[in-house]
C-alpha positions as CSV (number, residue, x, y, z in Angstrom):
1,M,90.0,-80.1,142.3
2,S,87.9,-81.6,144.3
3,F,86.5,-78.9,145.7
4,P,83.9,-77.4,142.7
5,R,82.6,-81.0,142.4
6,T,82.2,-81.6,146.6
7,F,80.2,-78.1,146.3
8,V,77.9,-79.0,143.4
9,V,76.9,-82.0,145.4
10,T,76.7,-80.2,148.8
11,C,74.3,-77.9,146.9
12,L,71.9,-80.7,144.9
13,A,71.8,-82.8,148.5
14,S,70.6,-79.5,149.8
15,L,67.9,-79.3,147.3
16,A,66.6,-82.4,147.9
17,V,66.3,-82.2,151.6
18,A,64.3,-78.5,150.8
19,R,62.2,-80.4,148.4
20,N,61.1,-83.1,150.8
21,E,60.4,-81.0,153.8
22,L,58.4,-79.0,151.4
23,D,56.5,-82.7,150.5
24,G,55.7,-82.8,154.2
25,Q,58.2,-85.5,154.8
26,K,59.8,-83.6,157.6
27,S,58.8,-82.0,160.1
28,I,60.3,-78.5,162.4
29,S,60.1,-76.0,165.7
30,V,58.8,-72.9,164.7
31,G,59.4,-70.6,167.7
32,A,56.9,-67.2,168.6
33,F,57.5,-64.7,166.1
34,G,58.7,-67.1,162.9
35,E,62.2,-67.3,164.8
36,V,63.7,-70.6,164.2
37,E,64.4,-73.7,166.9
38,P,68.5,-74.1,166.4
39,N,69.5,-76.5,163.7
40,V,66.6,-76.9,162.2
41,V,65.0,-76.0,158.4
42,R,61.8,-73.4,158.4
43,R,59.0,-74.8,156.3
44,V,54.9,-73.9,156.2
45,Q,53.5,-77.4,155.7
46,V,50.2,-76.5,153.4
47,K,47.1,-78.5,152.9
48,S,46.1,-76.8,149.7
49,E,46.9,-74.4,147.3
50,A,44.0,-71.8,148.9
51,Q,45.8,-72.5,151.8
52,R,49.5,-71.9,149.9
53,S,48.1,-68.6,148.9
54,E,46.8,-67.2,152.1
55,L,49.9,-68.3,154.1
56,V,52.4,-66.4,151.4
57,S,50.5,-62.8,151.3
58,P,52.0,-60.5,153.1
59,F,48.8,-58.6,154.4
60,A,47.9,-62.6,155.8
61,W,45.6,-62.6,158.9
62,L,45.2,-58.7,158.3
63,L,41.8,-56.7,158.0
64,R,41.6,-55.5,154.3
65,T,38.7,-52.4,155.1
66,G,38.9,-50.9,151.9
67,N,41.5,-49.4,148.8
68,R,40.8,-46.4,147.3
69,F,42.3,-44.8,144.2
70,A,43.7,-41.3,143.7
71,F,43.3,-40.3,140.3
72,H,46.6,-38.6,138.1
73,R,45.2,-37.6,134.8
74,G,47.0,-37.7,131.6
75,L,50.1,-39.4,133.3
76,N,52.1,-41.7,132.3
77,C,54.1,-44.2,134.6
78,S,56.0,-46.9,132.7
79,D,59.2,-48.1,134.0
80,G,61.8,-45.4,134.1
81,K,59.2,-42.7,134.3
82,G,58.0,-42.4,138.0
83,G,56.8,-46.4,138.2
84,K,57.9,-50.0,138.2
85,E,55.8,-52.4,136.0
86,I,54.7,-55.6,137.3
87,E,54.1,-57.2,134.2
88,S,56.1,-56.4,130.3
89,L,53.2,-54.6,127.9
90,A,53.0,-57.8,126.6
91,E,51.5,-59.3,129.6
92,A,49.3,-56.1,130.7
93,L,45.7,-56.6,130.5
94,T,44.2,-55.2,127.0
95,H,40.7,-54.5,126.4
96,T,39.5,-54.1,129.3
97,S,37.5,-51.6,131.5
98,L,38.9,-49.3,134.6
99,V,37.0,-51.2,137.4
100,E,38.6,-54.3,136.4
101,C,41.9,-52.9,136.0
102,Q,41.1,-51.6,139.6
103,K,40.0,-55.0,140.8
104,S,43.1,-56.8,139.6
105,C,45.7,-54.4,141.1
106,S,43.5,-54.8,144.4
107,H,43.9,-58.5,144.1
108,D,47.5,-58.2,143.3
109,N,49.7,-58.2,146.9
110,Q,52.5,-56.3,144.9
111,C,50.0,-53.5,143.4
112,T,50.4,-50.6,144.5
113,C,49.6,-48.4,141.1
114,I,48.0,-48.7,137.8
115,T,48.3,-47.1,134.2
116,Y,45.4,-47.0,132.4
117,A,44.8,-46.2,128.7
118,P,40.8,-45.1,128.4
119,L,41.3,-45.7,124.5
120,S,42.6,-49.1,124.2
121,G,41.5,-50.2,127.8
122,M,45.5,-51.5,128.5
123,C,45.7,-51.6,132.2
124,T,49.6,-51.6,133.1
125,K,50.1,-52.7,137.4
126,H,52.5,-51.5,138.9
127,Q,55.0,-52.2,142.3
128,Y,55.1,-48.4,143.2
129,C,54.4,-45.0,141.3
130,H,55.7,-41.4,142.2
131,P,53.7,-39.3,140.4
132,E,55.9,-35.8,141.3
133,N,58.3,-38.4,138.3
134,C,56.0,-39.5,135.9
135,V,55.5,-38.0,132.4
136,S,52.7,-36.0,130.5
137,S,50.9,-38.3,128.6
138,P,47.2,-38.0,126.3
139,L,46.7,-41.4,126.1
140,F,47.5,-42.6,129.8
141,D,46.0,-41.5,133.5
142,T,47.3,-43.3,136.4
143,Y,45.8,-44.3,139.5
144,V,47.4,-44.8,143.0
145,M,46.1,-47.1,145.7
146,H,46.3,-46.5,149.1
147,S,45.1,-49.4,151.3
148,A,43.2,-49.5,154.6
149,F,44.1,-52.4,156.9
150,K,42.9,-53.2,160.5
151,V,44.5,-55.4,163.0
152,P,43.0,-58.0,164.5
153,R,43.7,-58.5,168.1
154,A,43.4,-62.0,169.1
155,E,42.8,-64.6,171.7
156,S,46.2,-66.1,170.9
157,A,48.8,-64.3,169.3
158,P,49.9,-66.0,166.0
159,T,53.3,-66.7,166.4
160,S,55.0,-67.1,162.8
161,S,53.3,-67.1,159.9
162,A,52.8,-70.7,159.6
163,S,50.5,-70.2,162.4
164,L,48.8,-67.0,161.3
165,G,45.7,-68.8,161.0
166,A,45.5,-70.6,164.4
167,A,44.3,-67.2,166.3
168,T,40.6,-66.2,166.4
169,V,39.9,-62.6,166.2
170,S,37.7,-60.8,169.1
171,T,37.8,-56.9,168.4
172,E,39.9,-54.7,165.6
173,R,42.4,-52.3,167.5
174,S,44.2,-49.8,165.4
175,S,44.4,-49.2,161.6
176,F,46.9,-48.0,159.1
177,E,46.7,-46.9,155.6
178,R,49.1,-47.5,153.2
179,S,51.5,-46.4,150.6
180,G,53.8,-47.6,148.4
181,G,57.0,-46.8,146.9
182,R,57.6,-44.4,149.6
183,D,60.1,-43.6,152.8
184,C,59.0,-41.1,155.4
185,S,63.1,-41.5,157.4
186,N,63.8,-38.2,156.4
187,T,61.1,-36.2,158.5
188,A,59.5,-39.0,161.0
189,H,62.6,-40.3,163.5
190,V,62.6,-43.6,164.5
191,V,61.0,-45.2,167.2
192,D,62.2,-48.7,167.6
193,S,65.2,-49.8,165.1
194,G,64.3,-52.2,162.8
195,V,63.9,-56.2,163.1
196,S,63.9,-58.8,159.7
197,D,61.9,-61.2,158.5
198,L,58.8,-59.8,159.9
199,S,55.0,-60.1,158.2
200,V,53.6,-57.1,157.8
201,F,50.6,-58.3,160.5
202,Q,53.7,-59.0,162.7
203,C,55.4,-55.5,162.2
204,L,52.0,-53.3,162.5
205,N,51.4,-55.7,165.6
206,R,55.0,-54.1,166.9
207,C,53.6,-50.8,166.4
208,T,50.2,-51.3,168.2
209,Q,51.8,-52.3,171.3
210,N,54.4,-49.6,171.7
211,A,52.8,-46.0,173.0
212,N,55.3,-44.1,170.8
213,C,54.8,-46.0,167.1
214,T,52.1,-44.0,164.7
215,C,53.6,-45.3,161.8
216,V,55.6,-48.1,160.4
217,K,58.4,-48.6,157.1
218,Y,58.2,-52.3,156.2
219,E,60.4,-53.5,153.3
220,R,58.5,-56.0,151.4
221,Y,61.2,-57.7,149.2
222,Y,64.1,-58.7,150.5
223,Q,64.4,-59.0,154.0
224,S,60.7,-58.0,155.1
225,E,62.5,-55.4,157.6
226,C,59.8,-53.4,160.1
227,V,61.0,-49.7,161.7
228,L,58.5,-48.3,163.8
229,M,58.2,-44.4,163.6
230,A,56.3,-41.9,164.6
231,N,55.1,-38.2,163.5
232,C,55.6,-39.6,159.5
233,Q,54.3,-37.0,157.0
234,V,51.5,-37.7,154.6
235,P,53.5,-40.7,152.9
236,T,53.3,-38.9,149.5
237,F,55.1,-36.2,150.2
238,C,58.0,-38.4,152.1
239,S,61.5,-39.6,150.2
240,R,60.9,-42.0,146.7
241,S,62.0,-46.0,147.7
242,N,61.9,-48.8,145.1
243,R,62.8,-50.8,148.6
244,Y,59.9,-49.6,151.7
245,D,56.2,-48.7,152.1
246,M,54.8,-46.7,154.6
247,Y,51.9,-47.7,156.9
248,V,50.7,-44.7,158.7
249,A,47.7,-44.5,161.7
250,P,45.2,-41.8,160.7
251,T,45.7,-39.1,162.8
252,T,42.4,-37.3,164.6
253,T,44.4,-34.0,165.0
254,T,41.5,-32.0,163.4
255,T,38.1,-33.3,163.5
256,T,36.0,-30.4,163.3
257,T,34.2,-29.8,160.1
258,W,34.7,-26.5,158.0
259,S,31.9,-24.1,157.0
260,T,31.7,-22.3,154.0
261,S,31.4,-18.4,153.1
262,S,27.9,-17.8,151.5
263,T,30.0,-16.3,148.3
264,M,30.7,-20.0,147.4
265,T,27.4,-20.5,146.4
266,S,26.6,-16.7,145.0
267,C,29.9,-17.0,143.3
268,V,29.0,-20.0,140.6
269,G,31.8,-22.1,139.5
270,S,33.6,-21.9,143.0
271,S,33.9,-24.9,145.2
272,F,35.6,-26.6,148.2
273,Q,36.7,-29.8,148.3
274,S,37.6,-31.9,151.4
275,P,38.9,-34.5,150.8
276,W,41.0,-33.7,147.7
277,T,43.6,-36.2,145.9
278,G,44.9,-35.9,142.5
279,T,47.8,-33.5,140.4
280,E,47.0,-30.0,139.6
281,G,49.2,-26.8,138.5
282,G,52.0,-29.0,139.4
283,L,51.2,-30.2,142.9
284,T,50.4,-33.8,143.5
285,T,48.6,-35.1,146.7
286,A,46.7,-38.2,147.9
287,G,46.4,-37.8,151.1
288,G,42.8,-38.0,152.8
289,N,43.4,-34.6,154.7
290,T,43.9,-31.9,151.7
291,M,41.3,-29.6,150.4
292,R,41.4,-27.5,147.2
293,L,39.2,-23.8,147.1
294,H,38.6,-23.1,144.6
295,K,37.2,-19.1,143.4
296,A,35.4,-19.2,140.1
297,Y,35.4,-15.7,137.8
298,C,31.8,-13.9,139.1
299,P,31.2,-10.2,138.8
300,K,32.1,-8.1,141.6
301,P,28.7,-7.9,143.1
302,N,28.5,-12.0,143.5
303,G,31.7,-12.1,145.6
304,I,35.3,-11.1,145.6
305,D,36.6,-14.1,147.7
306,V,35.0,-17.4,148.9
307,S,36.5,-19.0,152.1
308,V,36.3,-21.8,154.8
309,E,36.2,-21.7,158.7
310,Q,35.9,-23.7,162.1
311,A,37.0,-22.9,165.6
312,V,40.1,-22.9,167.1
313,P,40.3,-25.0,169.9
314,S,41.1,-23.2,173.0
315,G,45.1,-23.7,174.4
316,T,45.9,-23.5,170.4
317,D,49.2,-21.5,170.7
318,S,50.0,-22.0,166.5
319,I,48.1,-23.2,164.0
320,G,50.5,-25.1,160.9
321,L,49.3,-25.7,157.7
322,S,50.8,-26.8,154.3
323,F,49.8,-25.2,150.9
324,G,50.3,-24.8,147.3
325,V,49.1,-22.2,144.7
326,V,47.8,-23.5,141.7
327,Q,46.6,-20.8,139.6
328,I,45.4,-17.1,140.4
329,G,44.7,-14.1,138.1
330,G,42.4,-13.1,135.0
331,D,45.1,-15.3,132.7
332,N,43.3,-17.8,130.5
333,C,39.8,-16.7,131.6
334,P,38.4,-15.1,128.9
335,Q,35.7,-13.0,130.8
336,C,38.1,-12.1,133.9
337,H,39.9,-9.1,133.9
338,G,43.6,-9.3,132.8
339,G,46.4,-10.4,134.5
340,N,46.9,-11.2,138.5
341,H,45.9,-7.9,140.1
342,W,43.1,-7.6,143.2
343,S,43.8,-11.2,144.1
344,S,45.7,-13.1,146.8
345,P,45.5,-17.3,146.0
346,L,45.5,-17.4,149.9
347,W,44.0,-15.5,153.2
348,V,45.0,-17.1,156.6
349,T,43.1,-15.0,159.1
350,L,42.1,-15.4,162.8
351,V,38.9,-13.5,163.5
352,N,37.3,-12.9,166.8
353,S,34.3,-15.8,167.1
354,K,31.7,-12.8,168.5
355,D,33.5,-9.8,166.5
356,T,34.1,-10.3,162.8
357,S,35.7,-6.5,162.5
358,K,38.2,-7.9,165.1
359,F,40.9,-10.3,163.0
360,F,44.7,-10.5,162.2
361,R,45.6,-11.7,158.8
362,W,48.5,-13.6,156.8
363,C,48.2,-12.6,153.3
364,F,50.3,-14.3,150.8
365,N,51.3,-12.7,147.3
366,R,48.8,-9.6,147.9
367,R,47.8,-7.7,144.6
368,N,46.6,-3.9,145.0
369,W,44.3,-4.5,148.2
370,G,43.8,-7.0,150.8
371,A,43.1,-5.8,154.7
372,C,46.8,-7.7,155.8
373,D,48.4,-7.6,158.8
374,E,51.4,-9.6,157.2
375,T,52.1,-10.1,153.4
376,E,54.8,-12.7,151.8
377,E,56.1,-13.5,148.6
378,V,55.9,-17.6,147.5
379,P,56.6,-19.2,144.3
380,V,53.2,-21.0,142.4
381,G,52.7,-24.5,141.9
382,Q,55.6,-25.6,145.0
383,W,54.4,-26.5,148.5
384,H,55.2,-24.3,151.5
385,T,55.0,-25.4,155.1
386,R,53.9,-22.8,157.5
387,E,53.2,-22.0,161.1
388,F,50.8,-19.0,162.2
389,S,50.7,-17.7,165.9
390,V,48.0,-17.5,167.9
391,S,49.6,-14.8,170.1
392,K,49.8,-12.1,166.9
393,F,45.5,-12.1,167.5
394,E,46.2,-12.1,170.9
395,Q,48.2,-8.9,170.9
396,K,45.9,-6.7,168.7
397,F,42.5,-7.9,170.8
398,G,43.4,-10.2,173.7
399,H,42.6,-13.5,174.8
400,T,39.2,-14.5,173.3
401,D,37.3,-17.5,171.2
402,M,38.6,-17.4,168.1
403,T,37.4,-18.5,164.3
404,L,40.9,-20.0,161.4
405,R,39.7,-18.7,157.9
406,L,41.1,-19.9,154.9
407,G,40.4,-17.6,151.5
408,V,41.2,-16.9,148.3
409,Y,40.5,-13.3,147.0
410,A,40.4,-12.9,143.3
411,D,38.4,-9.6,142.5
412,Q,36.7,-10.2,138.7
413,R,39.5,-12.9,138.5
414,T,39.7,-16.7,139.5
415,G,42.0,-18.6,141.6
416,T,42.6,-21.7,143.2
417,T,45.2,-23.2,146.2
418,L,45.7,-26.5,147.7
419,V,45.9,-26.6,151.6
420,R,46.9,-29.9,153.9
421,D,47.9,-30.9,157.0
422,V,45.8,-28.4,159.1
423,T,47.0,-28.8,162.6
424,Y,46.4,-27.2,166.3
425,K,49.3,-27.2,168.5
426,K,49.1,-26.5,172.0
427,S,51.6,-26.6,174.7
428,R,49.6,-24.4,177.5
429,R,46.9,-25.5,180.0
430,V,43.7,-24.0,179.5
């Protein structure tokens, strides 16, 4: 039985060779994008601990332009409860401030979210958090980090992780936002199949060189797999994953600002927030393209609805959006009229820009009143995606400049609705 002994001796010899190489006793040749020349073992010669830290960072050579944290009040995302902890509870930071906790996550390449206990100052870092799977807790809040990176254009592109520091940055080419623990394969389509053993920089750089690529799926733990994709949703709403992160280039589908109605001021307590992130009424969002419309209680003369609007671009055929009803009616509001009568949590209205008496309106969960052309009932506390045809308005009033108006109607009651991913879709020439 000499095979086991031979196998052990061979393994020990291999380990010794690897140790010698790390100590700088052998040299190798590394090809483009980390491809190793035949019959040699890859290694990186590191002169200092600072250089070692930089080279092993998955984000080496990228320009981190900022971190933002989406706040989820009263959620505990510990192991088995929607999250994956990096440290054990015994290793978690204690008696620390929220700012220090967030800073610790920002400086940890594995961290994409934190669970923080305000009373004790306990800070737990996680590889990923899925707020929709986390559990309610009065003791903990969860903050999901979204990091923004820019891919630099270099005079000489780095050929491997060992030569990342050799290139000189000249200008910034493209930016991406990272969302940890998400996989958008169920909604996006693959532009280029997976390539393994790439750094994040090399992966995102491949995307910038492909005209069809708008997002990237990256596997950060095992094979460093890079998949180029397009038409990704806001990653927060993609499938959960314990392997992949999504990097999505920002879109410019809607750049026009929203104007608010006068009742937003006269009906005290009403508000419009854009962008809005967080969890409310069972709905979770962390993307930068979500807005929150809230109609507060106020006497009838002060306003029965609140709305925002913006001009519809010329040539638009249809308007797509997703929305979720948080709350509508008078329940849990002592001064409100009871029930959800005389209300509608969302009006989607196309209005003649010069004559507001001409409009086409879609109403959701209409109660008692509303000049609605079409109505639909939808469940509360769920996301719904709809597309609204401009031809409906044109069949009624002809082709003209129009405005999109989104509103919450609640006569002497309250209502809150979240709206995301407003897109104007064109197919005709103007």
